[in-house]
C-alpha positions as CSV (number, residue, x, y, z in Angstrom):
1,M,65.8,57.4,-42.4
2,S,62.9,58.6,-44.5
3,K,62.7,57.7,-48.2
4,T,63.1,61.4,-49.2
5,N,66.3,61.7,-47.1
6,F,67.6,58.5,-48.6
7,F,67.1,59.9,-52.1
8,V,68.7,63.3,-51.2
9,K,71.7,61.5,-49.6
10,H,72.4,59.7,-52.9
11,L,72.2,63.0,-54.9
12,K,74.6,64.7,-52.4
13,N,77.1,61.8,-52.8
14,I,76.9,62.2,-56.6
15,N,77.3,66.0,-56.4
16,N,80.4,65.6,-54.1
17,F,81.8,63.2,-56.6
18,I,81.3,65.8,-59.5
19,N,82.8,68.6,-57.4
20,N,85.9,66.6,-56.5
21,L,86.4,65.6,-60.1
22,L,86.2,69.2,-61.3
23,E,88.6,70.5,-58.6
24,K,91.2,68.0,-59.6
25,N,90.9,68.9,-63.2
26,L,90.8,72.6,-62.7
27,N,94.0,72.5,-60.6
28,K,95.7,71.2,-63.7
29,L,94.2,73.8,-66.0
30,N,96.6,75.7,-68.4
31,S,96.5,77.0,-72.0
32,K,97.7,73.7,-73.4
33,N,95.0,71.4,-72.0
34,L,92.0,73.8,-71.7
35,S,90.2,72.5,-74.8
36,F,91.0,68.9,-73.8
37,L,89.6,69.4,-70.3
38,I,86.4,71.0,-71.5
39,K,85.8,68.2,-74.0
40,N,86.4,65.4,-71.4
41,N,84.4,67.1,-68.6
42,K,81.4,67.3,-71.0
43,I,81.6,63.5,-71.4
44,I,82.0,63.0,-67.7
45,L,79.1,65.3,-66.8
46,T,76.9,63.6,-69.4
47,F,77.8,60.2,-68.0
48,V,77.1,61.3,-64.4
49,A,73.8,62.9,-65.4
50,L,72.7,59.7,-67.0
51,L,73.8,57.8,-63.9
52,V,71.8,60.1,-61.7
53,V,68.7,59.6,-63.9
54,F,69.1,55.8,-63.9
55,I,69.6,55.6,-60.1
56,S,66.7,57.9,-59.6
57,Y,64.6,55.7,-61.8
58,L,65.5,52.6,-59.8
59,L,64.7,54.3,-56.6
60,L,61.2,55.3,-57.6
61,P,59.4,52.4,-55.8
62,T,60.8,53.8,-52.5
63,F,58.4,56.7,-52.8
64,Y,55.3,54.6,-53.2
65,N,52.8,54.2,-50.4
66,Q,53.3,51.0,-48.4
67,N,49.6,50.0,-48.6
68,D,49.5,50.6,-52.4
69,I,52.7,48.5,-52.8
70,S,51.2,45.7,-50.7
71,K,47.9,45.7,-52.6
72,Q,49.6,45.7,-56.0
73,L,52.1,43.0,-55.2
74,K,49.4,40.7,-53.9
75,N,47.4,41.2,-57.1
76,K,50.4,40.5,-59.3
77,L,51.3,37.3,-57.4
78,Q,47.7,36.1,-57.4
79,N,47.5,36.6,-61.2
80,K,50.9,35.1,-62.0
81,F,51.1,32.2,-59.5
82,D,47.5,31.9,-58.3
83,L,48.8,32.3,-54.7
84,N,47.0,34.3,-52.1
85,F,49.6,36.1,-49.9
86,K,49.2,37.9,-46.7
87,F,52.0,40.4,-46.0
88,S,53.3,42.0,-42.9
89,K,53.7,45.8,-42.8
90,N,57.5,45.4,-43.1
91,I,58.1,45.9,-46.8
92,K,61.5,47.0,-47.9
93,Y,62.9,47.9,-51.4
94,N,66.3,47.1,-52.8
95,F,67.6,47.7,-56.3
96,F,70.8,45.7,-56.0
97,P,71.6,43.3,-57.7
98,K,68.1,43.7,-59.3
99,P,65.1,45.7,-58.2
100,H,63.1,43.7,-55.6
101,F,61.0,43.9,-52.6
102,I,61.8,42.1,-49.3
103,I,58.9,41.1,-47.0
104,T,59.5,39.4,-43.7
105,E,56.9,37.2,-41.9
106,S,54.4,36.7,-44.7
107,K,51.9,33.9,-45.2
108,I,50.2,31.9,-48.0
109,L,46.5,31.3,-47.6
110,N,44.3,28.7,-49.1
111,N,40.5,29.2,-48.7
112,E,41.3,31.6,-45.9
113,K,43.4,29.0,-44.1
114,E,47.1,29.3,-43.6
115,I,49.1,26.9,-45.7
116,S,52.5,28.4,-45.2
117,K,54.5,30.8,-43.1
118,I,57.5,32.5,-44.8
119,S,60.3,34.2,-42.9
120,K,61.6,36.1,-45.9
121,L,60.0,36.7,-49.3
122,K,61.8,38.3,-52.2
123,I,59.8,39.6,-55.1
124,F,61.9,40.7,-58.1
125,I,60.3,43.2,-60.5
126,S,61.0,44.3,-64.0
127,F,62.9,47.5,-65.2
128,D,60.2,48.2,-67.8
129,D,57.9,50.7,-66.1
130,L,58.9,51.8,-62.5
131,F,57.0,55.1,-63.0
132,S,53.6,53.3,-62.7
133,L,53.0,51.0,-59.8
134,K,50.2,49.3,-61.6
135,N,52.5,48.5,-64.6
136,I,55.2,46.9,-62.5
137,E,55.6,43.2,-63.5
138,V,56.7,40.5,-61.1
139,R,59.6,38.3,-62.3
140,D,61.3,35.9,-59.9
141,L,59.8,35.0,-56.5
142,I,62.0,33.5,-53.8
143,L,60.7,32.0,-50.5
144,E,63.3,31.5,-47.7
145,N,62.8,29.6,-44.4
146,A,59.2,28.7,-45.0
147,N,57.0,26.1,-43.3
148,F,54.3,24.5,-45.3
149,N,51.4,22.6,-43.7
150,L,49.8,20.0,-46.0
151,N,47.1,17.4,-45.4
152,T,44.7,15.3,-47.5
153,K,42.9,18.4,-48.8
154,N,45.9,20.2,-50.1
155,Y,48.6,17.5,-50.5
156,N,49.0,18.3,-54.3
157,F,49.9,22.0,-53.6
158,F,53.4,21.7,-55.1
159,L,52.1,19.7,-58.1
160,E,49.5,22.3,-59.0
161,L,52.1,25.0,-59.0
162,L,53.5,23.4,-62.2
163,N,50.4,24.8,-64.0
164,R,51.4,28.4,-63.4
165,S,53.3,30.7,-65.7
166,F,57.1,30.7,-65.4
167,Q,58.1,32.1,-68.8
168,D,58.9,35.5,-67.3
169,G,60.4,34.4,-63.9
170,D,61.2,31.5,-61.6
171,L,59.7,30.5,-58.3
172,I,62.4,29.3,-55.8
173,I,62.0,27.9,-52.3
174,N,65.1,27.6,-50.1
175,N,65.8,26.0,-46.7
176,S,62.2,25.2,-45.8
177,N,60.1,22.4,-44.3
178,V,56.9,20.6,-45.3
179,F,54.7,19.3,-42.5
180,F,52.4,16.5,-43.6
181,K,49.5,16.5,-41.1
182,H,46.5,14.5,-40.1
183,L,43.2,16.4,-40.5
184,E,43.3,16.7,-36.7
185,D,46.5,18.8,-37.1
186,E,48.8,16.1,-35.8
187,V,52.1,15.9,-37.7
188,L,52.6,12.6,-39.5
189,F,56.0,13.3,-41.0
190,I,58.3,16.2,-42.1
191,S,60.2,16.7,-45.3
192,K,63.0,19.2,-45.6
193,I,63.4,21.4,-48.7
194,F,67.0,22.4,-49.4
195,K,66.3,24.0,-52.8
196,M,63.1,23.8,-54.9
197,K,62.8,25.6,-58.3
198,Y,60.0,26.0,-60.8
199,Y,61.2,27.3,-64.2
200,F,60.4,27.4,-67.9
201,D,62.6,25.3,-70.2
202,T,63.0,27.3,-73.4
203,K,64.3,24.3,-75.4
204,E,61.6,21.9,-74.3
205,L,59.0,24.7,-74.0
206,K,57.5,23.4,-70.8
207,N,57.5,24.1,-67.0
208,I,59.9,22.0,-65.0
209,F,59.9,21.5,-61.2
210,Y,63.2,20.4,-59.6
211,S,63.7,19.9,-55.9
212,E,66.4,18.7,-53.5
213,N,64.8,17.3,-50.3
214,E,65.3,15.1,-47.3
215,I,62.8,12.8,-45.6
216,F,63.4,10.5,-42.6
217,N,67.1,11.7,-42.8
218,I,67.3,10.3,-46.3
219,P,68.2,12.9,-49.0
220,F,66.4,12.7,-52.4
221,S,65.8,14.7,-55.5
222,V,62.7,15.2,-57.7
223,E,62.3,16.4,-61.3
224,S,58.7,16.7,-62.6
225,F,56.8,18.2,-65.6
226,F,53.4,17.8,-67.4
227,S,52.9,16.3,-70.8
228,E,51.9,18.7,-73.6
229,D,48.2,18.0,-73.2
230,K,48.4,18.4,-69.4
231,K,46.8,14.9,-68.9
232,K,50.0,13.3,-67.5
233,N,52.6,14.2,-65.0
234,L,56.0,12.7,-65.5
235,S,58.6,12.6,-62.7
236,T,61.9,11.0,-61.6
237,I,62.8,10.6,-58.0
238,N,66.4,9.6,-56.9
239,F,67.4,8.3,-53.5
240,N,71.2,8.2,-54.1
241,L,72.0,7.0,-50.5
242,I,70.1,3.8,-50.9
243,K,70.5,3.6,-54.7
244,L,66.8,3.8,-55.4
245,N,65.5,5.4,-58.6
246,I,61.8,5.8,-59.3
247,E,60.3,6.7,-62.7
248,N,56.7,7.8,-62.4
249,E,53.8,8.5,-64.7
250,L,50.6,10.0,-63.3
251,I,47.4,10.1,-65.4
252,F,44.5,12.5,-64.5
253,E,41.0,11.0,-64.8
254,N,37.7,12.4,-63.7
255,D,37.6,11.9,-59.9
256,A,40.9,9.9,-59.6
257,K,44.5,9.8,-60.6
258,V,46.0,6.6,-62.0
259,G,49.7,6.1,-62.0
260,K,52.5,3.7,-63.0
261,S,56.0,3.6,-61.5
262,K,59.2,1.8,-62.2
263,L,61.4,1.1,-59.2
264,N,65.1,0.4,-59.6
265,L,66.9,-0.7,-56.4
266,N,70.4,-1.8,-57.1
267,K,69.7,-4.6,-59.6
268,I,66.2,-5.2,-58.5
269,K,63.3,-3.9,-60.6
270,R,59.7,-3.5,-59.5
271,F,56.6,-2.1,-61.2
272,V,53.8,-0.3,-59.4
273,D,50.3,0.4,-60.5
274,Y,48.3,2.8,-58.2
275,K,45.2,4.8,-58.0
276,I,44.6,8.0,-56.0
277,K,41.0,8.8,-55.0
278,K,39.7,11.5,-52.7
279,N,40.3,9.6,-49.5
280,S,42.4,6.7,-50.5
281,F,45.6,5.4,-52.2
282,D,45.6,1.9,-53.6
283,F,48.7,0.2,-55.1
284,H,50.0,-3.0,-56.5
285,I,53.8,-3.9,-56.7
286,F,54.9,-6.7,-59.0
287,D,57.6,-8.0,-61.4
288,K,56.0,-10.2,-64.0
289,I,59.2,-10.9,-65.9
290,D,62.1,-11.6,-63.6
291,E,60.2,-12.6,-60.4
292,P,56.5,-13.4,-61.2
293,D,56.0,-14.8,-57.7
294,V,56.7,-11.4,-56.2
295,A,53.5,-9.3,-55.6
296,Y,52.4,-6.7,-53.0
297,K,49.0,-5.0,-52.6
298,G,48.2,-2.2,-50.3
299,K,46.0,0.7,-49.4
300,F,46.3,4.0,-47.6
301,N,43.0,5.4,-46.3
302,F,43.1,9.1,-45.4
303,K,39.8,9.6,-43.6
304,P,40.0,8.0,-41.1
305,F,43.7,7.3,-41.6
306,F,44.9,3.7,-41.8
307,A,47.0,1.7,-44.1
308,N,47.8,-1.9,-45.0
309,L,50.3,-3.8,-47.1
310,E,49.9,-7.5,-48.1
311,G,52.5,-9.4,-50.1
312,S,53.5,-12.8,-51.3
313,L,56.8,-13.8,-52.7
314,D,59.0,-16.8,-53.1
315,E,61.9,-15.5,-51.1
316,I,62.2,-12.7,-48.6
317,N,65.4,-10.8,-48.0
318,L,65.4,-9.5,-44.5
319,R,68.5,-7.4,-45.1
320,Y,66.3,-5.0,-47.2
321,L,64.1,-4.6,-44.2
322,F,66.4,-4.6,-41.2
323,G,70.0,-4.2,-42.6
324,N,72.1,-1.3,-41.4
325,N,71.3,0.9,-44.4
326,A,67.8,-0.6,-45.2
327,I,65.1,2.0,-45.7
328,V,62.7,0.3,-43.3
329,A,65.3,0.3,-40.5
330,Q,66.2,3.9,-41.1
331,L,62.5,4.9,-41.0
332,L,62.0,3.0,-37.7
333,K,65.0,4.8,-36.2
334,T,63.5,8.2,-36.9
335,E,60.6,7.1,-34.6
336,I,58.3,8.8,-37.1
337,F,55.8,5.9,-36.6
338,N,55.5,6.5,-32.9
339,N,52.4,8.6,-33.6
340,K,49.0,7.7,-32.2
341,N,47.3,8.8,-35.4
342,I,49.1,6.1,-37.5
343,D,47.2,2.8,-38.0
344,F,49.2,0.4,-40.2
345,E,49.2,-3.3,-40.8
346,L,51.8,-5.4,-42.7
347,N,51.3,-9.0,-43.8
348,I,53.9,-10.7,-46.0
349,N,54.0,-14.4,-46.9
350,A,57.2,-16.0,-48.3
351,N,58.2,-19.5,-49.1
352,S,61.8,-19.1,-47.7
353,I,64.4,-16.6,-46.5
354,Y,67.1,-15.3,-48.8
355,K,70.4,-17.4,-48.4
356,N,68.8,-19.5,-45.7
357,S,66.5,-22.1,-47.3
358,N,66.2,-24.1,-44.0
359,F,63.6,-21.5,-42.9
360,K,60.3,-21.7,-44.8
361,N,56.6,-20.7,-44.7
362,I,57.3,-17.3,-43.3
363,H,54.3,-15.2,-42.3
364,L,55.6,-11.7,-41.4
365,N,53.0,-9.7,-39.5
366,S,53.5,-6.2,-38.2
367,K,51.1,-3.6,-36.8
368,I,51.5,0.0,-35.9
369,Q,48.8,1.3,-33.6
370,E,48.5,3.8,-30.8
371,G,52.2,4.7,-31.4
372,L,53.4,1.1,-30.8
373,I,55.1,-1.2,-33.3
374,D,54.8,-4.9,-32.8
375,T,55.4,-8.1,-34.8
376,D,52.9,-10.3,-32.9
377,N,51.8,-13.6,-34.6
378,T,54.8,-13.6,-37.0
379,K,55.4,-17.3,-37.7
380,F,58.0,-19.4,-39.6
381,E,59.2,-23.0,-39.7
382,W,62.7,-24.5,-39.6
383,K,62.6,-27.4,-42.1
384,D,59.9,-29.8,-40.9
385,I,61.4,-29.9,-37.5
386,A,60.1,-26.9,-35.5
387,E,57.6,-24.0,-35.7
388,F,58.3,-20.5,-34.3
389,E,55.9,-17.8,-33.3
390,L,56.5,-14.2,-31.9
391,L,54.3,-13.0,-29.1
392,E,54.0,-9.8,-27.1
393,S,56.7,-8.2,-29.3
394,L,57.7,-4.5,-29.6
395,I,60.1,-2.7,-32.0
396,F,61.6,0.5,-30.6
397,V,64.8,2.6,-30.6
398,R,67.2,2.4,-27.6
399,N,70.2,4.8,-27.6
400,G,69.8,5.3,-31.4
401,E,69.8,1.6,-32.1
402,L,66.9,-0.6,-33.3
403,V,65.7,-3.2,-30.9
404,L,63.1,-6.0,-30.9
405,D,61.8,-7.2,-27.6
406,G,59.3,-10.1,-27.2
407,K,58.4,-13.7,-26.5
408,L,59.3,-16.6,-28.7
409,K,57.3,-19.8,-28.7
410,I,59.0,-22.9,-30.3
411,N,56.9,-26.0,-31.0
412,V,59.3,-28.9,-31.6
413,K,57.8,-31.3,-34.2
414,D,60.7,-33.7,-34.5
415,Y,63.3,-33.5,-31.7
416,K,65.2,-36.5,-33.0
417,E,66.0,-34.5,-36.3
418,I,67.2,-31.6,-34.2
419,Y,69.8,-33.8,-32.5
420,K,70.9,-35.3,-35.8
421,F,71.4,-31.8,-37.3
422,L,73.4,-30.7,-34.2
423,L,75.4,-34.0,-34.0
424,T,74.4,-34.2,-30.4
425,P,75.8,-37.3,-28.5
426,K,73.0,-39.9,-28.1
427,N,73.2,-40.0,-24.3
428,Y,72.1,-36.3,-24.2
429,R,69.0,-36.7,-26.6
430,N,66.1,-36.2,-24.2
431,K,62.7,-35.6,-25.5
432,I,61.7,-31.9,-26.1
433,G,58.2,-30.8,-26.9
434,Q,58.0,-27.0,-26.5
435,I,60.4,-24.1,-25.7
436,D,59.2,-20.7,-24.4
437,L,61.6,-17.7,-23.8
438,N,61.8,-14.0,-23.6
439,F,64.3,-12.3,-25.9
440,S,65.8,-8.9,-26.9
441,Y,67.5,-8.5,-30.3
442,N,69.7,-5.5,-31.3
443,F,69.6,-5.1,-35.1
444,D,72.6,-2.8,-35.1
445,Q,75.0,-4.8,-32.9
446,K,73.5,-8.1,-34.0
447,I,73.3,-9.4,-30.4
448,A,70.5,-11.4,-29.0
449,E,69.8,-11.7,-25.3
450,L,67.7,-14.7,-24.2
451,K,66.2,-15.1,-20.7
452,D,63.4,-17.0,-18.8
453,I,64.0,-20.0,-21.1
454,K,61.4,-22.8,-20.3
455,I,61.7,-26.3,-21.8
456,D,58.4,-28.1,-21.4
457,N,57.4,-25.5,-18.8
458,K,60.6,-26.0,-16.7
459,I,63.3,-23.4,-16.2
460,N,66.9,-24.5,-16.1
461,Q,69.2,-21.8,-14.8
462,N,72.4,-23.2,-16.5
463,I,70.7,-23.1,-19.9
464,N,69.7,-19.5,-19.2
465,K,73.3,-18.6,-18.4
466,I,74.7,-20.3,-21.6
467,L,72.2,-18.7,-24.0
468,S,72.0,-15.3,-22.3
469,N,74.2,-13.5,-24.8
470,I,74.3,-14.6,-28.5
471,I,76.3,-12.7,-31.0
472,I,75.4,-13.1,-34.7
473,K,78.5,-13.5,-37.0
474,K,78.9,-11.9,-40.4
475,D,79.9,-15.2,-42.0
476,D,77.1,-17.8,-42.4
477,L,79.4,-20.8,-41.9
478,Q,80.8,-19.2,-38.6
479,N,77.2,-18.9,-37.5
480,K,76.4,-22.5,-38.1
481,I,79.4,-23.7,-36.1
482,Y,78.8,-21.2,-33.4
483,F,75.1,-22.1,-32.9
484,K,75.8,-25.9,-33.0
485,N,78.4,-25.6,-30.3
486,L,76.3,-23.2,-28.2
487,L,73.1,-25.3,-28.4
488,N,74.9,-28.6,-27.7
489,E,76.4,-27.0,-24.6
490,A,72.9,-26.0,-23.5
491,I,71.5,-29.5,-24.3
492,K,74.2,-31.2,-22.3
493,S,73.3,-28.9,-19.4
494,Y,69.6,-29.8,-19.8
495,A,70.3,-33.5,-19.9
496,G,72.3,-33.3,-16.7
């Protein structure tokens, strides 16, 4: 249907409405109600005439040339939001509930490179002057089902949008995705946008950015705004699922951005100092008041991409790393790190393990390289009795569950103390120097499978059968009793 026919159709509908109205009233015409009818029909006709004029005014943009509309809308959006759009030829106009244009399959360009594809773009315009296309003002802008491609060159795209003008209209992004990519165009990770909104707060007199997102299957929300002098960006990030709250302050300097964050995880508080440069991100995590021994330092290098995290603390809580709802475990399950472009090293030293002081001098090492995640050269001690070291290890996801496979080397420093701790009968206390074995541990089921167990380079098949399937209990006391009984059974089999 052409635009002219569309307009004529509406006029015909209005004309039919008037004729029907007059016919009904004329059928009731008599000497008593003649003056009343004339008076009321004048009111009705005046109202209908005004309605026709108003609807005709709202429909004016349908008569504009498509190329002229496209050009003007691009200019208006460029001036208002500093965004360079590329439109398809499919531009439609709708005046309900407010006058707006609908454009399918549009793009946002940055330095002639595509930064986003948008399935549906809605551009709401003002009522003020629809007679002149040049004088039409853009109000709200809604992007639906968009895909954004960000990398180290344009990573601050959403932050820079806060500097635009939102006093006369909001910018809204719904049901979209953000692809964070390596410069070689490989996807590092994806964040979902459920609803993102930029708006002007008339009480605070400032632009505010609010977004509800999801990353690595973990939902979170962000609220952000600039200080009055535009030298600071203040934001709050909430991960309600894992009870993590982050308060952030970002200060803009010449060639770098310096930030401070406060992390609240349940009852644990941490502070972060960081610095963002052109090709790197350096950070320091600490808590000088409650836990002065806790400190982490790390760096992300963007070109070429690699990252490292080093930390030292008095006590390490492995539940925060590998518990069922731990953020590290959830990230590993997404298999997002199985990317050949990620190069990451983790080195954490701790004096002991939380709620298990028998283990000490923990050196937790992990490396992500070529899409593989290993914990090789991780070491720890059990009292002053034995030393443990992980070799040829690999963390991966099997049927949706997190698994660690590898080899374990145990250097026994004092075998007599082991027997004392286990209350092993004296006639079974043979000398033991070194134990080597292969293992597989399921973090979700808390089941360990041990095999190819060698004691001083000798394999005992009975020991392998006894220790083949170990189930970790929830209660620590149950674990102690369970392990003592299990190991004594294996020792008796070894002694013959």
